[in-house]
Biopython code that builds the backbone (N, CA, C, O; Angstrom):
import numpy as np
from Bio.PDB.StructureBuilder import StructureBuilder

atoms = [
    (1, "GLU", "N", (0.851, -1.183, 0.000)),
    (1, "GLU", "CA", (0.000, 0.000, 0.000)),
    (1, "GLU", "C", (0.888, 1.234, 0.000)),
    (1, "GLU", "O", (1.817, 1.347, 0.800)),
    (2, "ASP", "N", (0.592, 2.152, -0.902)),
    (2, "ASP", "CA", (1.291, 3.436, -0.945)),
    (2, "ASP", "C", (0.471, 4.486, -0.206)),
    (2, "ASP", "O", (-0.758, 4.497, -0.270)),
    (3, "ARG", "N", (1.163, 5.348, 0.480)),
    (3, "ARG", "CA", (0.527, 6.512, 1.100)),
    (3, "ARG", "C", (1.352, 7.727, 0.744)),
    (3, "ARG", "O", (2.579, 7.659, 0.666)),
    (4, "ARG", "N", (0.679, 8.827, 0.531)),
    (4, "ARG", "CA", (1.363, 10.080, 0.210)),
    (4, "ARG", "C", (0.973, 11.130, 1.239)),
    (4, "ARG", "O", (-0.184, 11.232, 1.647)),
    (5, "LEU", "N", (1.953, 11.891, 1.639)),
    (5, "LEU", "CA", (1.747, 12.969, 2.591)),
    (5, "LEU", "C", (2.391, 14.209, 1.997)),
    (5, "LEU", "O", (3.605, 14.241, 1.794)),
    (6, "LYS", "N", (1.598, 15.221, 1.720)),
    (6, "LYS", "CA", (2.124, 16.455, 1.146)),
    (6, "LYS", "C", (2.130, 17.532, 2.221)),
    (6, "LYS", "O", (1.090, 17.862, 2.791)),
    (7, "LEU", "N", (3.306, 18.072, 2.490)),
    (7, "LEU", "CA", (3.459, 19.123, 3.490)),
    (7, "LEU", "C", (3.966, 20.384, 2.804)),
    (7, "LEU", "O", (4.742, 20.312, 1.852)),
    (8, "THR", "N", (3.531, 21.523, 3.285)),
    (8, "THR", "CA", (3.926, 22.794, 2.706)),
    (8, "THR", "C", (4.778, 23.567, 3.703)),
    (8, "THR", "O", (4.474, 23.614, 4.895)),
    (9, "ALA", "N", (5.848, 24.171, 3.198)),
    (9, "ALA", "CA", (6.738, 24.965, 4.055)),
    (9, "ALA", "C", (5.930, 26.004, 4.813)),
    (9, "ALA", "O", (4.997, 26.605, 4.281)),
    (10, "GLY", "N", (6.311, 26.198, 6.066)),
    (10, "GLY", "CA", (5.640, 27.186, 6.898)),
    (10, "GLY", "C", (4.542, 26.595, 7.764)),
    (10, "GLY", "O", (4.024, 27.268, 8.655)),
    (11, "THR", "N", (4.177, 25.327, 7.508)),
    (11, "THR", "CA", (3.188, 24.679, 8.366)),
    (11, "THR", "C", (3.923, 23.976, 9.502)),
    (11, "THR", "O", (5.113, 23.676, 9.399)),
    (12, "GLU", "N", (3.203, 23.724, 10.573)),
    (12, "GLU", "CA", (3.810, 23.073, 11.739)),
    (12, "GLU", "C", (4.315, 21.666, 11.380)),
    (12, "GLU", "O", (5.389, 21.255, 11.818)),
    (13, "GLU", "N", (3.535, 20.942, 10.585)),
    (13, "GLU", "CA", (3.921, 19.582, 10.204)),
    (13, "GLU", "C", (5.221, 19.582, 9.395)),
    (13, "GLU", "O", (6.111, 18.766, 9.633)),
    (14, "PHE", "N", (5.318, 20.516, 8.430)),
    (14, "PHE", "CA", (6.531, 20.613, 7.625)),
    (14, "PHE", "C", (7.719, 20.994, 8.494)),
    (14, "PHE", "O", (8.784, 20.384, 8.405)),
    (15, "ASP", "N", (7.531, 22.002, 9.332)),
    (15, "ASP", "CA", (8.619, 22.468, 10.193)),
    (15, "ASP", "C", (9.125, 21.356, 11.105)),
    (15, "ASP", "O", (10.329, 21.238, 11.338)),
    (16, "ASP", "N", (8.202, 20.536, 11.625)),
    (16, "ASP", "CA", (8.599, 19.406, 12.476)),
    (16, "ASP", "C", (9.430, 18.398, 11.693)),
    (16, "ASP", "O", (10.465, 17.938, 12.174)),
    (17, "LEU", "N", (8.980, 18.050, 10.482)),
    (17, "LEU", "CA", (9.717, 17.098, 9.656)),
    (17, "LEU", "C", (11.069, 17.668, 9.244)),
    (17, "LEU", "O", (12.083, 16.972, 9.302)),
    (18, "TRP", "N", (11.085, 18.923, 8.832)),
    (18, "TRP", "CA", (12.338, 19.551, 8.404)),
    (18, "TRP", "C", (13.352, 19.577, 9.548)),
    (18, "TRP", "O", (14.543, 19.345, 9.336)),
    (19, "SER", "N", (12.880, 19.857, 10.744)),
    (19, "SER", "CA", (13.752, 19.850, 11.922)),
    (19, "SER", "C", (14.332, 18.460, 12.158)),
    (19, "SER", "O", (15.519, 18.315, 12.450)),
    (20, "GLU", "N", (13.487, 17.443, 12.029)),
    (20, "GLU", "CA", (13.932, 16.066, 12.220)),
    (20, "GLU", "C", (14.966, 15.665, 11.158)),
    (20, "GLU", "O", (15.951, 14.996, 11.468)),
    (21, "ILE", "N", (14.735, 16.074, 9.918)),
    (21, "ILE", "CA", (15.687, 15.761, 8.837)),
    (21, "ILE", "C", (17.012, 16.469, 9.068)),
    (21, "ILE", "O", (18.071, 15.884, 8.838)),
    (22, "GLN", "N", (16.972, 17.720, 9.520)),
    (22, "GLN", "CA", (18.209, 18.462, 9.768)),
    (22, "GLN", "C", (19.043, 17.847, 10.885)),
    (22, "GLN", "O", (20.257, 18.044, 10.936)),
    (23, "GLU", "N", (18.401, 17.109, 11.774)),
    (23, "GLU", "CA", (19.131, 16.461, 12.867)),
    (23, "GLU", "C", (19.805, 15.154, 12.436)),
    (23, "GLU", "O", (20.669, 14.643, 13.148)),
    (24, "LEU", "N", (19.419, 14.611, 11.280)),
    (24, "LEU", "CA", (20.039, 13.380, 10.791)),
    (24, "LEU", "C", (21.495, 13.635, 10.450)),
    (24, "LEU", "O", (21.828, 14.694, 9.919)),
    (25, "ARG", "N", (22.354, 12.693, 10.742)),
    (25, "ARG", "CA", (23.783, 12.839, 10.469)),
    (25, "ARG", "C", (24.226, 11.731, 9.517)),
    (25, "ARG", "O", (24.317, 10.560, 9.887)),
    (26, "PHE", "N", (24.498, 12.142, 8.274)),
    (26, "PHE", "CA", (24.913, 11.215, 7.236)),
    (26, "PHE", "C", (26.397, 11.367, 6.938)),
    (26, "PHE", "O", (26.997, 12.411, 7.192)),
    (27, "ARG", "N", (26.965, 10.320, 6.402)),
    (27, "ARG", "CA", (28.293, 10.379, 5.778)),
    (27, "ARG", "C", (28.116, 9.904, 4.347)),
    (27, "ARG", "O", (27.320, 9.006, 4.075)),
    (28, "ARG", "N", (28.853, 10.503, 3.447)),
    (28, "ARG", "CA", (28.793, 10.048, 2.062)),
    (28, "ARG", "C", (29.659, 8.810, 1.909)),
    (28, "ARG", "O", (30.727, 8.699, 2.511)),
    (29, "ALA", "N", (29.179, 7.882, 1.093)),
    (29, "ALA", "CA", (29.974, 6.692, 0.811)),
    (29, "ALA", "C", (31.235, 7.115, 0.066)),
    (29, "ALA", "O", (31.170, 8.004, -0.783)),
    (30, "PRO", "N", (32.391, 6.496, 0.361)),
    (30, "PRO", "CA", (33.647, 6.927, -0.252)),
    (30, "PRO", "C", (33.667, 6.820, -1.772)),
    (30, "PRO", "O", (34.411, 7.553, -2.423)),
    (31, "PHE", "N", (32.874, 5.929, -2.351)),
    (31, "PHE", "CA", (32.891, 5.769, -3.798)),
    (31, "PHE", "C", (31.896, 6.687, -4.519)),
    (31, "PHE", "O", (31.762, 6.594, -5.739)),
    (32, "ASN", "N", (31.192, 7.572, -3.793)),
    (32, "ASN", "CA", (30.236, 8.467, -4.440)),
    (32, "ASN", "C", (30.881, 9.344, -5.508)),
    (32, "ASN", "O", (30.278, 9.597, -6.550)),
    (33, "VAL", "N", (32.087, 9.801, -5.257)),
    (33, "VAL", "CA", (32.767, 10.669, -6.218)),
    (33, "VAL", "C", (32.976, 9.927, -7.534)),
    (33, "VAL", "O", (32.824, 10.504, -8.611)),
    (34, "VAL", "N", (33.329, 8.634, -7.438)),
    (34, "VAL", "CA", (33.550, 7.836, -8.643)),
    (34, "VAL", "C", (32.234, 7.649, -9.399)),
    (34, "VAL", "O", (32.203, 7.744, -10.626)),
    (35, "VAL", "N", (31.147, 7.383, -8.668)),
    (35, "VAL", "CA", (29.845, 7.191, -9.319)),
    (35, "VAL", "C", (29.388, 8.495, -9.968)),
    (35, "VAL", "O", (28.781, 8.464, -11.039)),
    (36, "GLN", "N", (29.663, 9.636, -9.346)),
    (36, "GLN", "CA", (29.299, 10.910, -9.960)),
    (36, "GLN", "C", (30.078, 11.129, -11.252)),
    (36, "GLN", "O", (29.534, 11.649, -12.227)),
    (37, "ALA", "N", (31.339, 10.736, -11.263)),
    (37, "ALA", "CA", (32.158, 10.913, -12.457)),
    (37, "ALA", "C", (31.798, 9.900, -13.538)),
    (37, "ALA", "O", (31.864, 10.204, -14.729)),
    (38, "LEU", "N", (31.419, 8.702, -13.121)),
    (38, "LEU", "CA", (31.101, 7.621, -14.056)),
    (38, "LEU", "C", (29.721, 7.055, -13.714)),
    (38, "LEU", "O", (29.633, 5.973, -13.133)),
    (39, "PRO", "N", (28.631, 7.772, -14.067)),
    (39, "PRO", "CA", (27.282, 7.395, -13.631)),
    (39, "PRO", "C", (26.863, 5.976, -14.014)),
    (39, "PRO", "O", (25.982, 5.411, -13.366)),
    (40, "PHE", "N", (27.460, 5.390, -15.034)),
    (40, "PHE", "CA", (27.074, 4.037, -15.428)),
    (40, "PHE", "C", (27.403, 3.016, -14.342)),
    (40, "PHE", "O", (26.902, 1.892, -14.388)),
    (41, "LEU", "N", (28.239, 3.385, -13.362)),
    (41, "LEU", "CA", (28.571, 2.485, -12.256)),
    (41, "LEU", "C", (27.456, 2.404, -11.206)),
    (41, "LEU", "O", (27.463, 1.512, -10.358)),
    (42, "GLU", "N", (26.513, 3.325, -11.265)),
    (42, "GLU", "CA", (25.477, 3.415, -10.227)),
    (42, "GLU", "C", (24.799, 2.074, -9.977)),
    (42, "GLU", "O", (24.677, 1.661, -8.824)),
    (43, "GLY", "N", (24.357, 1.386, -11.019)),
    (43, "GLY", "CA", (23.664, 0.117, -10.853)),
    (43, "GLY", "C", (24.557, -0.992, -10.348)),
    (43, "GLY", "O", (24.082, -1.925, -9.700)),
    (44, "ILE", "N", (25.845, -0.905, -10.635)),
    (44, "ILE", "CA", (26.786, -1.953, -10.237)),
    (44, "ILE", "C", (27.078, -1.891, -8.743)),
    (44, "ILE", "O", (27.078, -2.926, -8.076)),
    (45, "VAL", "N", (27.327, -0.703, -8.206)),
    (45, "VAL", "CA", (27.730, -0.583, -6.804)),
    (45, "VAL", "C", (26.548, -0.652, -5.847)),
    (45, "VAL", "O", (26.746, -0.802, -4.641)),
    (46, "ASP", "N", (25.319, -0.546, -6.357)),
    (46, "ASP", "CA", (24.154, -0.500, -5.477)),
    (46, "ASP", "C", (23.245, -1.706, -5.706)),
    (46, "ASP", "O", (22.031, -1.602, -5.528)),
    (47, "THR", "N", (23.805, -2.832, -6.092)),
    (47, "THR", "CA", (22.988, -3.992, -6.405)),
    (47, "THR", "C", (23.114, -5.056, -5.327)),
    (47, "THR", "O", (24.118, -5.765, -5.261)),
    (48, "TYR", "N", (22.099, -5.167, -4.487)),
    (48, "TYR", "CA", (22.014, -6.258, -3.530)),
    (48, "TYR", "C", (20.583, -6.356, -3.029)),
    (48, "TYR", "O", (19.831, -5.383, -3.089)),
    (49, "VAL", "N", (20.211, -7.515, -2.541)),
    (49, "VAL", "CA", (18.850, -7.765, -2.092)),
    (49, "VAL", "C", (18.716, -7.328, -0.637)),
    (49, "VAL", "O", (19.589, -7.600, 0.188)),
    (50, "LYS", "N", (17.617, -6.652, -0.334)),
    (50, "LYS", "CA", (17.350, -6.214, 1.029)),
    (50, "LYS", "C", (16.136, -6.957, 1.548)),
    (50, "LYS", "O", (15.091, -6.982, 0.897)),
    (51, "TYR", "N", (16.269, -7.562, 2.716)),
    (51, "TYR", "CA", (15.174, -8.324, 3.305)),
    (51, "TYR", "C", (14.620, -7.572, 4.506)),
    (51, "TYR", "O", (15.321, -7.369, 5.497)),
    (52, "PRO", "N", (13.345, -7.157, 4.412)),
    (52, "PRO", "CA", (12.750, -6.459, 5.558)),
    (52, "PRO", "C", (12.560, -7.399, 6.748)),
    (52, "PRO", "O", (12.299, -8.591, 6.585)),
    (53, "GLU", "N", (12.695, -6.846, 7.923)),
    (53, "GLU", "CA", (12.391, -7.581, 9.142)),
    (53, "GLU", "C", (10.895, -7.436, 9.424)),
    (53, "GLU", "O", (10.218, -6.649, 8.763)),
    (54, "THR", "N", (10.384, -8.166, 10.374)),
    (54, "THR", "CA", (8.970, -8.086, 10.730)),
    (54, "THR", "C", (8.599, -6.648, 11.077)),
    (54, "THR", "O", (9.297, -5.989, 11.847)),
    (55, "ASP", "N", (7.508, -6.172, 10.511)),
    (55, "ASP", "CA", (6.957, -4.818, 10.737)),
    (55, "ASP", "C", (7.777, -3.704, 10.088)),
    (55, "ASP", "O", (7.470, -2.530, 10.294)),
    (56, "ASP", "N", (8.816, -4.038, 9.308)),
    (56, "ASP", "CA", (9.557, -2.993, 8.595)),
    (56, "ASP", "C", (8.705, -2.425, 7.464)),
    (56, "ASP", "O", (7.901, -3.135, 6.859)),
    (57, "LEU", "N", (8.890, -1.148, 7.192)),
    (57, "LEU", "CA", (8.340, -0.537, 5.990)),
    (57, "LEU", "C", (9.424, -0.632, 4.918)),
    (57, "LEU", "O", (10.605, -0.434, 5.202)),
    (58, "ASP", "N", (9.019, -0.934, 3.693)),
    (58, "ASP", "CA", (9.991, -1.172, 2.626)),
    (58, "ASP", "C", (10.712, 0.093, 2.184)),
    (58, "ASP", "O", (11.939, 0.105, 2.088)),
    (59, "THR", "N", (9.969, 1.148, 1.916)),
    (59, "THR", "CA", (10.579, 2.343, 1.327)),
    (59, "THR", "C", (9.912, 3.609, 1.845)),
    (59, "THR", "O", (8.694, 3.668, 2.011)),
    (60, "MET", "N", (10.735, 4.617, 2.095)),
    (60, "MET", "CA", (10.248, 5.957, 2.410)),
    (60, "MET", "C", (10.977, 6.916, 1.482)),
    (60, "MET", "O", (12.207, 6.961, 1.477)),
    (61, "SER", "N", (10.235, 7.675, 0.704)),
    (61, "SER", "CA", (10.834, 8.660, -0.196)),
    (61, "SER", "C", (10.364, 10.045, 0.224)),
    (61, "SER", "O", (9.167, 10.290, 0.376)),
    (62, "ILE", "N", (11.309, 10.932, 0.408)),
    (62, "ILE", "CA", (10.991, 12.313, 0.785)),
    (62, "ILE", "C", (11.532, 13.213, -0.312)),
    (62, "ILE", "O", (12.742, 13.295, -0.524)),
    (63, "SER", "N", (10.626, 13.885, -1.007)),
    (63, "SER", "CA", (11.024, 14.787, -2.082)),
    (63, "SER", "C", (10.727, 16.219, -1.667)),
    (63, "SER", "O", (9.684, 16.511, -1.084)),
    (64, "PHE", "N", (11.655, 17.097, -1.977)),
    (64, "PHE", "CA", (11.482, 18.517, -1.701)),
    (64, "PHE", "C", (11.511, 19.262, -3.024)),
    (64, "PHE", "O", (12.379, 19.015, -3.861)),
    (65, "ALA", "N", (10.568, 20.169, -3.216)),
    (65, "ALA", "CA", (10.552, 21.005, -4.413)),
    (65, "ALA", "C", (10.328, 22.445, -3.986)),
    (65, "ALA", "O", (9.507, 22.731, -3.114)),
    (66, "GLN", "N", (11.066, 23.339, -4.608)),
    (66, "GLN", "CA", (10.952, 24.755, -4.283)),
    (66, "GLN", "C", (10.621, 25.521, -5.562)),
    (66, "GLN", "O", (11.402, 25.532, -6.513)),
    (67, "ASP", "N", (9.470, 26.150, -5.570)),
    (67, "ASP", "CA", (9.044, 26.960, -6.705)),
    (67, "ASP", "C", (9.515, 28.382, -6.447)),
    (67, "ASP", "O", (9.024, 29.052, -5.539)),
    (68, "ASN", "N", (10.466, 28.840, -7.246)),
    (68, "ASN", "CA", (10.988, 30.192, -7.034)),
    (68, "ASN", "C", (10.359, 31.206, -7.989)),
    (68, "ASN", "O", (10.884, 32.303, -8.177)),
    (69, "GLY", "N", (9.215, 30.823, -8.597)),
    (69, "GLY", "CA", (8.515, 31.761, -9.462)),
    (69, "GLY", "C", (9.030, 31.800, -10.888)),
    (69, "GLY", "O", (8.567, 32.620, -11.681)),
    (70, "THR", "N", (9.970, 30.941, -11.238)),
    (70, "THR", "CA", (10.482, 30.878, -12.609)),
    (70, "THR", "C", (10.261, 29.458, -13.134)),
    (70, "THR", "O", (9.648, 28.623, -12.470)),
    (71, "ASP", "N", (10.769, 29.207, -14.328)),
    (71, "ASP", "CA", (10.657, 27.860, -14.902)),
    (71, "ASP", "C", (11.639, 26.887, -14.271)),
    (71, "ASP", "O", (11.556, 25.685, -14.522)),
    (72, "ILE", "N", (12.563, 27.374, -13.462)),
    (72, "ILE", "CA", (13.580, 26.520, -12.846)),
    (72, "ILE", "C", (13.167, 26.211, -11.416)),
    (72, "ILE", "O", (13.052, 27.106, -10.578)),
    (73, "TRP", "N", (12.948, 24.940, -11.156)),
    (73, "TRP", "CA", (12.583, 24.475, -9.817)),
    (73, "TRP", "C", (13.801, 23.857, -9.179)),
    (73, "TRP", "O", (14.618, 23.230, -9.854)),
    (74, "ARG", "N", (13.922, 24.031, -7.900)),
    (74, "ARG", "CA", (14.957, 23.322, -7.149)),
    (74, "ARG", "C", (14.300, 22.109, -6.514)),
    (74, "ARG", "O", (13.238, 22.224, -5.901)),
    (75, "SER", "N", (14.923, 20.950, -6.656)),
    (75, "SER", "CA", (14.346, 19.759, -6.051)),
    (75, "SER", "C", (15.436, 18.852, -5.518)),
    (75, "SER", "O", (16.536, 18.783, -6.067)),
    (76, "GLU", "N", (15.114, 18.165, -4.449)),
    (76, "GLU", "CA", (16.021, 17.222, -3.795)),
    (76, "GLU", "C", (15.207, 15.979, -3.462)),
    (76, "GLU", "O", (13.983, 16.035, -3.347)),
    (77, "HIS", "N", (15.900, 14.865, -3.309)),
    (77, "HIS", "CA", (15.188, 13.624, -3.011)),
    (77, "HIS", "C", (16.013, 12.810, -2.028)),
    (77, "HIS", "O", (17.180, 12.513, -2.282)),
    (78, "LEU", "N", (15.405, 12.453, -0.909)),
    (78, "LEU", "CA", (16.024, 11.626, 0.121)),
    (78, "LEU", "C", (15.206, 10.343, 0.214)),
    (78, "LEU", "O", (13.979, 10.390, 0.305)),
    (79, "GLN", "N", (15.883, 9.197, 0.190)),
    (79, "GLN", "CA", (15.150, 7.931, 0.216)),
    (79, "GLN", "C", (15.734, 6.988, 1.246)),
    (79, "GLN", "O", (16.947, 6.907, 1.439)),
    (80, "PHE", "N", (14.827, 6.274, 1.904)),
    (80, "PHE", "CA", (15.196, 5.213, 2.828)),
    (80, "PHE", "C", (14.580, 3.935, 2.289)),
    (80, "PHE", "O", (13.369, 3.876, 2.078)),
    (81, "ASP", "N", (15.391, 2.913, 2.065)),
    (81, "ASP", "CA", (14.927, 1.657, 1.477)),
    (81, "ASP", "C", (15.295, 0.505, 2.400)),
    (81, "ASP", "O", (16.442, 0.059, 2.410)),
    (82, "VAL", "N", (14.329, 0.022, 3.174)),
    (82, "VAL", "CA", (14.438, -1.073, 4.142)),
    (82, "VAL", "C", (15.454, -0.767, 5.234)),
    (82, "VAL", "O", (15.088, -0.683, 6.406)),
    (83, "ASP", "N", (16.720, -0.598, 4.873)),
    (83, "ASP", "CA", (17.752, -0.383, 5.894)),
    (83, "ASP", "C", (18.864, 0.561, 5.433)),
    (83, "ASP", "O", (19.857, 0.727, 6.141)),
    (84, "THR", "N", (18.717, 1.175, 4.273)),
    (84, "THR", "CA", (19.771, 2.062, 3.773)),
    (84, "THR", "C", (19.184, 3.384, 3.294)),
    (84, "THR", "O", (18.019, 3.465, 2.904)),
    (85, "TRP", "N", (20.008, 4.395, 3.333)),
    (85, "TRP", "CA", (19.626, 5.745, 2.913)),
    (85, "TRP", "C", (20.345, 6.096, 1.617)),
    (85, "TRP", "O", (21.434, 5.594, 1.339)),
    (86, "SER", "N", (19.714, 6.974, 0.823)),
    (86, "SER", "CA", (20.361, 7.488, -0.377)),
    (86, "SER", "C", (19.769, 8.847, -0.705)),
    (86, "SER", "O", (18.725, 9.228, -0.175)),
    (87, "TYR", "N", (20.449, 9.576, -1.588)),
    (87, "TYR", "CA", (19.902, 10.832, -2.064)),
    (87, "TYR", "C", (20.110, 10.917, -3.559)),
    (87, "TYR", "O", (21.053, 10.352, -4.112)),
    (88, "ARG", "N", (19.207, 11.636, -4.199)),
    (88, "ARG", "CA", (19.261, 11.812, -5.645)),
    (88, "ARG", "C", (20.047, 13.063, -5.948)),
    (88, "ARG", "O", (19.693, 14.157, -5.510)),
    (89, "ASP", "N", (21.123, 12.895, -6.707)),
    (89, "ASP", "CA", (21.943, 14.018, -7.166)),
    (89, "ASP", "C", (21.463, 14.370, -8.571)),
    (89, "ASP", "O", (21.919, 13.785, -9.553)),
    (90, "PHE", "N", (20.545, 15.326, -8.663)),
    (90, "PHE", "CA", (19.968, 15.679, -9.954)),
    (90, "PHE", "C", (20.992, 16.334, -10.875)),
    (90, "PHE", "O", (20.896, 16.197, -12.094)),
    (91, "ASP", "N", (21.970, 17.042, -10.314)),
    (91, "ASP", "CA", (22.986, 17.681, -11.143)),
    (91, "ASP", "C", (23.791, 16.667, -11.937)),
    (91, "ASP", "O", (24.195, 16.939, -13.067)),
    (92, "HIS", "N", (24.027, 15.490, -11.346)),
    (92, "HIS", "CA", (24.828, 14.457, -12.012)),
    (92, "HIS", "C", (23.985, 13.286, -12.508)),
    (92, "HIS", "O", (24.502, 12.380, -13.162)),
    (93, "GLY", "N", (22.693, 13.301, -12.201)),
    (93, "GLY", "CA", (21.802, 12.254, -12.684)),
    (93, "GLY", "C", (22.020, 10.891, -12.057)),
    (93, "GLY", "O", (21.822, 9.872, -12.718)),
    (94, "VAL", "N", (22.429, 10.851, -10.779)),
    (94, "VAL", "CA", (22.654, 9.573, -10.108)),
    (94, "VAL", "C", (22.027, 9.584, -8.714)),
    (94, "VAL", "O", (21.796, 10.637, -8.120)),
    (95, "THR", "N", (21.764, 8.390, -8.222)),
    (95, "THR", "CA", (21.336, 8.220, -6.842)),
    (95, "THR", "C", (22.529, 7.699, -6.067)),
    (95, "THR", "O", (23.112, 6.677, -6.429)),
    (96, "LEU", "N", (22.895, 8.397, -5.002)),
    (96, "LEU", "CA", (24.107, 8.080, -4.256)),
    (96, "LEU", "C", (23.774, 7.621, -2.845)),
    (96, "LEU", "O", (22.897, 8.195, -2.200)),
    (97, "PRO", "N", (24.463, 6.594, -2.357)),
    (97, "PRO", "CA", (24.196, 6.099, -1.006)),
    (97, "PRO", "C", (24.700, 7.041, 0.082)),
    (97, "PRO", "O", (25.675, 7.771, -0.102)),
    (98, "LEU", "N", (24.016, 7.004, 1.206)),
    (98, "LEU", "CA", (24.414, 7.728, 2.404)),
    (98, "LEU", "C", (24.631, 6.718, 3.519)),
    (98, "LEU", "O", (23.906, 5.728, 3.612)),
    (99, "LEU", "N", (25.609, 6.958, 4.351)),
    (99, "LEU", "CA", (25.897, 6.083, 5.479)),
    (99, "LEU", "C", (25.449, 6.774, 6.760)),
    (99, "LEU", "O", (25.603, 7.986, 6.905)),
    (100, "MET", "N", (24.892, 5.995, 7.695)),
    (100, "MET", "CA", (24.416, 6.564, 8.949)),
    (100, "MET", "C", (24.498, 5.512, 10.042)),
    (100, "MET", "O", (24.116, 4.359, 9.841)),
    (101, "LYS", "N", (24.993, 5.914, 11.183)),
    (101, "LYS", "CA", (24.992, 5.030, 12.343)),
    (101, "LYS", "C", (23.540, 4.809, 12.772)),
    (101, "LYS", "O", (22.776, 5.767, 12.884)),
    (102, "ASN", "N", (23.159, 3.563, 13.011)),
    (102, "ASN", "CA", (21.795, 3.197, 13.390)),
    (102, "ASN", "C", (20.771, 3.596, 12.328)),
    (102, "ASN", "O", (19.623, 3.906, 12.648)),
    (103, "GLY", "N", (21.194, 3.586, 11.063)),
    (103, "GLY", "CA", (20.342, 4.029, 9.963)),
    (103, "GLY", "C", (19.053, 3.244, 9.826)),
    (103, "GLY", "O", (18.016, 3.814, 9.488)),
    (104, "HIS", "N", (19.100, 1.927, 10.085)),
    (104, "HIS", "CA", (17.896, 1.107, 9.979)),
    (104, "HIS", "C", (16.859, 1.544, 11.011)),
    (104, "HIS", "O", (15.698, 1.770, 10.670)),
    (105, "GLU", "N", (17.268, 1.661, 12.251)),
    (105, "GLU", "CA", (16.334, 2.027, 13.317)),
    (105, "GLU", "C", (15.781, 3.433, 13.116)),
    (105, "GLU", "O", (14.581, 3.658, 13.269)),
    (106, "ILE", "N", (16.644, 4.369, 12.776)),
    (106, "ILE", "CA", (16.211, 5.755, 12.584)),
    (106, "ILE", "C", (15.248, 5.856, 11.406)),
    (106, "ILE", "O", (14.218, 6.525, 11.491)),
    (107, "GLY", "N", (15.591, 5.188, 10.311)),
    (107, "GLY", "CA", (14.736, 5.229, 9.128)),
    (107, "GLY", "C", (13.382, 4.592, 9.359)),
    (107, "GLY", "O", (12.359, 5.129, 8.935)),
    (108, "GLN", "N", (13.367, 3.441, 10.035)),
    (108, "GLN", "CA", (12.105, 2.770, 10.296)),
    (108, "GLN", "C", (11.219, 3.616, 11.228)),
    (108, "GLN", "O", (10.006, 3.694, 11.032)),
    (109, "LYS", "N", (11.826, 4.239, 12.226)),
    (109, "LYS", "CA", (11.056, 5.089, 13.148)),
    (109, "LYS", "C", (10.422, 6.255, 12.382)),
    (109, "LYS", "O", (9.233, 6.533, 12.535)),
    (110, "MET", "N", (11.223, 6.932, 11.559)),
    (110, "MET", "CA", (10.709, 8.065, 10.791)),
    (110, "MET", "C", (9.644, 7.595, 9.802)),
    (110, "MET", "O", (8.608, 8.244, 9.653)),
    (111, "ALA", "N", (9.891, 6.474, 9.126)),
    (111, "ALA", "CA", (8.938, 5.968, 8.140)),
    (111, "ALA", "C", (7.603, 5.624, 8.794)),
    (111, "ALA", "O", (6.547, 5.931, 8.241)),
    (112, "HIS", "N", (7.641, 4.994, 9.958)),
    (112, "HIS", "CA", (6.394, 4.637, 10.648)),
    (112, "HIS", "C", (5.638, 5.888, 11.105)),
    (112, "HIS", "O", (4.410, 5.927, 11.030)),
    (113, "GLU", "N", (6.356, 6.904, 11.574)),
    (113, "GLU", "CA", (5.692, 8.148, 11.981)),
    (113, "GLU", "C", (4.998, 8.805, 10.789)),
    (113, "GLU", "O", (3.846, 9.228, 10.895)),
    (114, "LEU", "N", (5.696, 8.890, 9.658)),
    (114, "LEU", "CA", (5.109, 9.507, 8.480)),
    (114, "LEU", "C", (3.974, 8.665, 7.901)),
    (114, "LEU", "O", (2.994, 9.199, 7.381)),
    (115, "TRP", "N", (4.118, 7.344, 7.997)),
    (115, "TRP", "CA", (3.064, 6.430, 7.539)),
    (115, "TRP", "C", (1.765, 6.708, 8.289)),
    (115, "TRP", "O", (0.693, 6.762, 7.687)),
    (116, "GLU", "N", (1.867, 6.885, 9.605)),
    (116, "GLU", "CA", (0.678, 7.168, 10.407)),
    (116, "GLU", "C", (0.109, 8.543, 10.077)),
    (116, "GLU", "O", (-1.108, 8.709, 10.002)),
    (117, "GLN", "N", (0.985, 9.533, 9.879)),
    (117, "GLN", "CA", (0.520, 10.879, 9.521)),
    (117, "GLN", "C", (-0.227, 10.858, 8.195)),
    (117, "GLN", "O", (-1.240, 11.541, 8.042)),
    (118, "ALA", "N", (0.266, 10.079, 7.238)),
    (118, "ALA", "CA", (-0.343, 10.037, 5.913)),
    (118, "ALA", "C", (-1.723, 9.381, 5.948)),
    (118, "ALA", "O", (-2.520, 9.586, 5.033)),
    (119, "ALA", "N", (-2.018, 8.606, 6.976)),
    (119, "ALA", "CA", (-3.323, 7.946, 7.095)),
    (119, "ALA", "C", (-4.399, 8.887, 7.624)),
    (119, "ALA", "O", (-5.593, 8.624, 7.482)),
    (120, "GLU", "N", (-3.965, 9.984, 8.234)),
    (120, "GLU", "CA", (-4.934, 10.911, 8.853)),
    (120, "GLU", "C", (-5.656, 11.757, 7.827)),
    (120, "GLU", "O", (-6.497, 12.580, 8.187)),
]
sb = StructureBuilder()
sb.init_structure("model")
sb.init_model(0)
sb.init_chain("A")
sb.init_seg("    ")
for serial, (resi, resn, name, xyz) in enumerate(atoms, 1):
    if name == "N":
        sb.init_residue(resn, " ", resi, " ")
    sb.init_atom(name, np.array(xyz, "f"), 0.0, 1.0, " ", f" {name:<3s}", serial, name[0])
structure = sb.get_structure()
């Protein structure tokens, strides 16, 4: 089942989520620079099967878009997939992994909170 939750900047819900995201501490994977330079490697370095544990949510995608009143939009994409984090680098056209201590637990907690919010 998919659920979507749309939040707008300046609302309490958005501000709460944005604050929570700003508190996350990521490290970039050391090979990200190579994948940015050689995007065809993206599928090779990120290929493995992920098995959810009981009650895990499979995927959480958080997209941000900023309309600055012109034809050029700024957008970012943060994704959590079972137990790993990644972000979309639109400038280079690749999805790059992020490393985080306790990433599985943090991601599952955030995903479950947003899942419940999206049901309201």
